[in-house]
VEXZA-888311 format. One record per residue: y negated, z negated, x negated of N, C-alpha, C, CB in turn; residue in three letters. Coordinates in steps of 0.05 Angstrom, whole numbers, padded with zeros to 5 digits, always signed. Glycine has a CB too. Layout:
<pts>
YZXYZXYZXYZXAla
...
</pts>
This chain:
<pts>
-00969+01122-00907-00965+01100-00888-00989+01083-00885-00941+01084-00897Unk
-01004+01079-00906-01028+01062-00904-01048+01077-00887-01040+01056-00932Unk
-01060+01063-00868-01080+01074-00850-01067+01086-00825-01095+01096-00865Unk
-01041+01086-00823-01028+01096-00799-01030+01076-00777-00997+01103-00805Unk
-01033+01086-00752-01035+01068-00729-01007+01058-00722-01049+01082-00705Unk
-01006+01038-00705-00981+01027-00696-00965+01049-00682-00986+01004-00676Unk
-00978+01065-00666-00964+01087-00652-00954+01108-00670-00983+01099-00631Unk
-00969+01115-00691-00959+01134-00711-00934+01124-00725-00982+01141-00732Unk
-00935+01099-00733-00912+01087-00746-00888+01085-00727-00919+01058-00757Unk
-00893+01079-00702-00872+01077-00682-00859+01104-00679-00883+01067-00655Unk
-00875+01126-00677-00863+01153-00675-00847+01160-00700-00886+01173-00671Unk
-00856+01152-00723-00842+01157-00748-00815+01143-00748-00858+01149-00772Unk
-00814+01117-00740-00790+01102-00739-00771+01115-00718-00795+01073-00733Unk
-00782+01123-00696-00765+01136-00675-00753+01162-00686-00782+01142-00650Unk
-00768+01178-00700-00758+01203-00712-00735+01197-00732-00781+01218-00725Unk
-00740+01177-00749-00719+01169-00769-00694+01159-00755-00730+01148-00788Unk
-00698+01143-00734-00675+01133-00719-00658+01155-00706-00684+01113-00698Unk
-00671+01173-00693-00657+01196-00680-00643+01212-00701-00677+01213-00664Unk
-00656+01217-00724-00644+01233-00745-00619+01218-00756-00664+01237-00768Unk
-00620+01192-00760-00597+01177-00769-00574+01178-00749-00605+01148-00775Unk
-00581+01175-00723-00560+01176-00702-00546+01204-00702-00572+01170-00675Unk
-00562+01225-00705-00551+01252-00705-00534+01257-00730-00573+01272-00703Unk
-00542+01246-00752-00527+01251-00777-00503+01233-00780-00546+01248-00801Unk
-00504+01210-00767-00482+01190-00770-00474+01179-00743-00490+01167-00789Unk
-00464+01196-00725-00458+01186-00697-00436+01165-00696-00449+01209-00680Unk
-00417+01166-00714-00396+01145-00714-00406+01118-00722-00372+01153-00732Unk
-00424+01118-00742-00437+01093-00750-00453+01081-00727-00455+01097-00775Unk
-00468+01099-00713-00484+01090-00690-00465+01079-00668-00501+01113-00679Unk
-00443+01093-00663-00424+01084-00642-00412+01057-00650-00402+01105-00639Unk
-00406+01053-00675-00395+01027-00684-00416+01005-00680-00387+01029-00714Unk
-00441+01011-00686-00462+00991-00683-00466+00985-00653-00489+01001-00695Unk
-00464+01005-00635-00466+01000-00607-00444+00982-00597-00466+01026-00591Unk
-00419+00987-00606-00397+00970-00598-00400+00942-00608-00370+00983-00608Unk
-00408+00940-00633-00413+00913-00645-00435+00898-00630-00419+00915-00675Unk
-00456+00913-00624-00479+00900-00609-00470+00891-00581-00502+00920-00607Unk
-00453+00908-00569-00443+00901-00542-00426+00875-00544-00427+00924-00529Unk
-00409+00873-00564-00393+00849-00568-00411+00825-00572-00373+00853-00592Unk
-00431+00828-00589-00449+00806-00594-00465+00798-00570-00468+00813-00617Unk
-00470+00816-00551-00484+00810-00527-00470+00787-00512-00486+00835-00509Unk
-00443+00787-00512-00428+00768-00496-00424+00741-00510-00401+00780-00490Unk
-00430+00740-00536-00428+00714-00550-00451+00696-00539-00430+00717-00581Unk
-00445+00671-00536-00464+00653-00523-00483+00641-00545-00450+00630-00508Unk
-00509+00649-00543-00527+00638-00563-00536+00610-00556-00551+00656-00566Unk
-00543+00595-00576-00555+00569-00572-00580+00567-00590-00535+00545-00578Unk
-00602+00562-00578-00627+00560-00593-00637+00531-00590-00649+00581-00584Unk
-00633+00516-00610-00642+00488-00610-00646+00479-00639-00622+00470-00595Unk
-00660+00457-00641-00666+00446-00668-00653+00419-00670-00696+00444-00673Unk
-00633+00417-00688-00620+00391-00693-00639+00371-00704-00596+00395-00712Unk
-00660+00380-00718-00680+00362-00729-00695+00346-00708-00699+00378-00746Unk
-00695+00356-00683-00710+00343-00662-00696+00317-00653-00713+00362-00638Unk
-00671+00314-00660-00655+00290-00652-00652+00272-00676-00628+00298-00639Unk
-00664+00249-00675-00664+00230-00698-00639+00213-00699-00689+00213-00698Unk
-00629+00206-00675-00606+00188-00673-00581+00203-00680-00605+00175-00644Unk
-00566+00194-00700-00541+00208-00709-00520+00209-00687-00530+00196-00734Unk
-00518+00188-00671-00498+00188-00649-00505+00209-00628-00497+00159-00636Unk
-00531+00210-00621-00539+00230-00601-00537+00258-00613-00568+00224-00593Unk
-00542+00261-00638-00539+00287-00651-00510+00297-00650-00549+00286-00681Unk
-00491+00279-00656-00463+00287-00654-00455+00293-00625-00444+00264-00664Unk
-00465+00277-00606-00460+00282-00578-00472+00309-00569-00473+00259-00561Unk
-00496+00315-00578-00509+00341-00571-00493+00364-00582-00538+00342-00581Unk
-00485+00362-00607-00469+00383-00620-00442+00387-00605-00463+00377-00649Unk
-00430+00365-00597-00405+00367-00582-00409+00380-00555-00392+00340-00579Unk
-00430+00372-00541-00435+00383-00514-00443+00413-00516-00458+00368-00501Unk
-00457+00420-00537-00465+00448-00540-00440+00465-00546-00485+00451-00563Unk
-00422+00454-00562-00397+00468-00568-00380+00472-00543-00380+00453-00589Unk
-00378+00451-00526-00364+00453-00501-00377+00474-00482-00362+00426-00487Unk
-00404+00472-00480-00418+00491-00463-00414+00520-00472-00448+00484-00463Unk
-00417+00524-00498-00413+00551-00509-00384+00562-00503-00418+00552-00539Unk
-00364+00544-00506-00337+00552-00500-00333+00559-00471-00318+00530-00507Unk
-00344+00543-00453-00342+00548-00424-00356+00574-00417-00354+00525-00408Unk
-00381+00578-00427-00396+00602-00421-00383+00627-00433-00424+00600-00431Unk
-00372+00625-00457-00358+00648-00468-00333+00655-00451-00350+00642-00498Unk
-00319+00634-00442-00296+00639-00425-00304+00652-00399-00282+00613-00419Unk
-00326+00643-00387-00337+00655-00363-00345+00684-00368-00361+00639-00352Unk
-00357+00689-00391-00364+00717-00398-00339+00735-00400-00379+00718-00425Unk
-00318+00725-00412-00293+00741-00414-00281+00745-00386-00273+00727-00432Unk
-00282+00725-00369-00272+00728-00341-00289+00749-00327-00273+00701-00326Unk
-00315+00749-00332-00332+00769-00319-00324+00797-00328-00362+00764-00326Unk
-00321+00801-00354-00314+00828-00364-00288+00837-00352-00313+00827-00395Unk
-00267+00821-00355-00241+00830-00346-00239+00830-00315-00219+00811-00357Unk
-00252+00811-00303-00253+00810-00274-00267+00833-00261-00265+00784-00264Unk
-00289+00842-00273-00303+00865-00262-00287+00891-00266-00331+00868-00274Unk
-00272+00893-00287-00255+00916-00291-00232+00916-00270-00243+00916-00320Unk
-00220+00893-00266-00199+00890-00246-00210+00896-00218-00186+00861-00247Unk
-00234+00887-00213-00248+00891-00187-00250+00921-00181-00275+00879-00188Unk
-00256+00937-00201-00259+00966-00196-00231+00979-00192-00273+00979-00220Unk
-00211+00969-00205-00185+00982-00205-00167+00972-00182-00171+00976-00232Unk
-00168+00946-00176-00149+00934-00157-00162+00928-00130-00137+00908-00169Unk
-00155+00943-00110-00167+00939-00083-00161+00912-00071-00156+00961-00064Unk
-00137+00902-00075-00129+00876-00064-00147+00854-00076-00099+00870-00070Unk
-00154+00855-00102-00171+00835-00114-00199+00837-00101-00173+00839-00145Unk
-00209+00862-00097-00235+00865-00084-00235+00852-00057-00241+00896-00081Unk
-00214+00855-00042-00212+00843-00015-00211+00812-00017-00188+00854+00000Unk
-00196+00802-00037-00193+00773-00039-00219+00759-00047-00171+00767-00060Unk
-00235+00772-00063-00260+00759-00072-00284+00767-00055-00265+00765-00101Unk
-00279+00783-00035-00300+00790-00016-00326+00799-00029-00305+00767+00003Unk
-00326+00821-00042-00349+00831-00057-00370+00841-00037-00341+00853-00077Unk
-00394+00830-00038-00416+00838-00022-00433+00859-00037-00434+00814-00013Unk
-00451+00873-00023-00469+00891-00038-00485+00877-00060-00488+00904-00018Unk
-00494+00852-00054-00509+00837-00075-00492+00832-00100-00518+00811-00063Unk
-00466+00825-00096-00449+00820-00118-00444+00846-00134-00421+00808-00109Unk
-00439+00869-00119-00436+00895-00133-00461+00901-00149-00430+00917-00112Unk
-00484+00898-00137-00509+00903-00151-00512+00886-00175-00533+00899-00132Unk
-00506+00860-00173-00508+00841-00195-00489+00849-00218-00502+00813-00186Unk
-00464+00856-00211-00445+00864-00231-00456+00888-00246-00417+00870-00219Unk
-00465+00908-00231-00476+00932-00243-00500+00926-00261-00485+00952-00221Unk
-00518+00908-00252-00541+00901-00268-00533+00889-00295-00559+00882-00253Unk
-00514+00871-00294-00505+00858-00319-00492+00879-00338-00484+00835-00313Unk
-00475+00896-00327-00462+00916-00344-00483+00936-00355-00441+00932-00328Unk
-00501+00944-00339-00522+00963-00349-00538+00950-00371-00541+00972-00326Unk
-00546+00924-00367-00561+00910-00387-00545+00907-00413-00569+00882-00377Unk
-00519+00902-00411-00503+00898-00435-00500+00924-00451-00475+00888-00427Unk
-00497+00946-00437-00494+00972-00451-00521+00982-00462-00482+00992-00432Unk
-00541+00982-00445-00567+00993-00454-00579+00977-00477-00587+00992-00431Unk
-00578+00951-00476-00589+00936-00499-00574+00942-00524-00589+00906-00493Unk
-00548+00947-00522-00532+00953-00546-00539+00980-00557-00502+00952-00539Unk
-00547+00999-00540-00554+01025-00549-00582+01026-00562-00552+01045-00526Unk
-00599+01008-00553-00627+01009-00562-00634+00989-00584-00644+01004-00538Unk
-00620+00967-00585-00628+00946-00604-00603+00933-00616-00646+00925-00590Unk
-00601+00935-00641-00579+00921-00655-00591+00899-00672-00561+00941-00672Unk
-00588+00876-00664-00599+00853-00678-00589+00828-00666-00630+00855-00678Unk
-00608+00813-00654-00601+00787-00642-00592+00792-00613-00625+00768-00643Unk
-00571+00807-00610-00562+00816-00583-00556+00793-00564-00538+00833-00586Unk
-00545+00770-00572-00538+00749-00553-00563+00740-00537-00526+00726-00567Unk
-00586+00742-00548-00610+00733-00534-00615+00749-00508-00634+00734-00551Unk
-00605+00774-00507-00609+00790-00484-00592+00781-00460-00602+00819-00490Unk
-00571+00766-00465-00555+00756-00443-00568+00732-00430-00527+00749-00453Unk
-00585+00718-00443-00596+00693-00433-00607+00696-00405-00618+00683-00452Unk
-00624+00716-00399-00633+00717-00371-00612+00726-00351-00656+00737-00370Unk
-00590+00737-00361-00568+00746-00343-00545+00725-00341-00557+00772-00353Unk
-00545+00705-00358-00523+00687-00359-00518+00672-00333-00527+00666-00381Unk
-00539+00663-00320-00536+00650-00295-00524+00668-00274-00564+00639-00285Unk
-00531+00693-00274-00520+00713-00256-00490+00717-00261-00535+00739-00258Unk
-00483+00718-00287-00454+00720-00294-00439+00696-00283-00451+00723-00325Unk
-00449+00672-00287-00436+00648-00277-00434+00649-00246-00452+00623-00286Unk
-00456+00657-00233-00456+00659-00204-00434+00678-00194-00483+00668-00193Unk
-00432+00701-00207-00412+00721-00199-00383+00710-00202-00415+00747-00215Unk
-00378+00698-00225-00351+00687-00230-00345+00664-00211-00349+00677-00259Unk
-00365+00647-00205-00360+00626-00185-00355+00638-00157-00385+00607-00184Unk
-00370+00659-00150-00366+00673-00125-00337+00683-00123-00385+00697-00122Unk
-00327+00696-00144-00300+00705-00144-00280+00682-00141-00294+00720-00171Unk
-00284+00661-00156-00266+00638-00156-00265+00625-00128-00274+00618-00177Unk
-00288+00619-00117-00289+00606-00091-00277+00624-00069-00319+00599-00083Unk
-00283+00649-00069-00272+00667-00048-00242+00672-00053-00287+00694-00049Unk
-00234+00673-00078-00205+00676-00083-00190+00652-00072-00200+00679-00114Unk
-00200+00628-00078-00187+00603-00069-00187+00602-00038-00200+00578-00081Unk
-00210+00608-00026-00213+00608+00003-00194+00628+00016-00242+00614+00011Unk
-00193+00652+00006-00175+00672+00017-00146+00664+00014-00180+00699+00003Unk
-00138+00654-00009-00111+00645-00013-00103+00622+00006-00107+00636-00043Unk
-00121+00603+00009-00115+00580+00027-00114+00589+00056-00135+00558+00023Unk
-00131+00608+00064-00131+00618+00091-00106+00634+00097-00156+00636+00096Unk
-00097+00650+00078-00073+00666+00081-00047+00648+00080-00071+00687+00060Unk
-00049+00626+00066-00025+00608+00064-00022+00592+00089-00028+00590+00039Unk
-00044+00586+00103-00042+00569+00126-00041+00583+00151-00065+00551+00127Unk
</pts>
């Protein structure tokens, strides 16, 4: 190992990883599922030490807890809503899915699955760039659902 280049070591780790996956496919599958679950947990990266005022620190912790709860709820709505979207035609019509929304849903799902297959570690960080898109999609569904219901009721 000493004197090996980065690329030589990378190839060795790749070979070992493939060998482990082939010899223990159920363990790999379990890790993929666990990584996918962790993808949807809402990460928070902040330093409590940066806030000196104890009142503000308590307030920040409370707000972060509320935000995490709301975002986790939105993530669960996204997961179940996108499954319902594929299965239930009436729901698709009510939320008026555009090509952009379909593309966005697909991008989020692909990212969630691929990152779980390739990297098992700090998986929630991979959702960070997609979180705004998940929120946008769920808001789109909600607004269009309400608009369609009110239009049909009146």
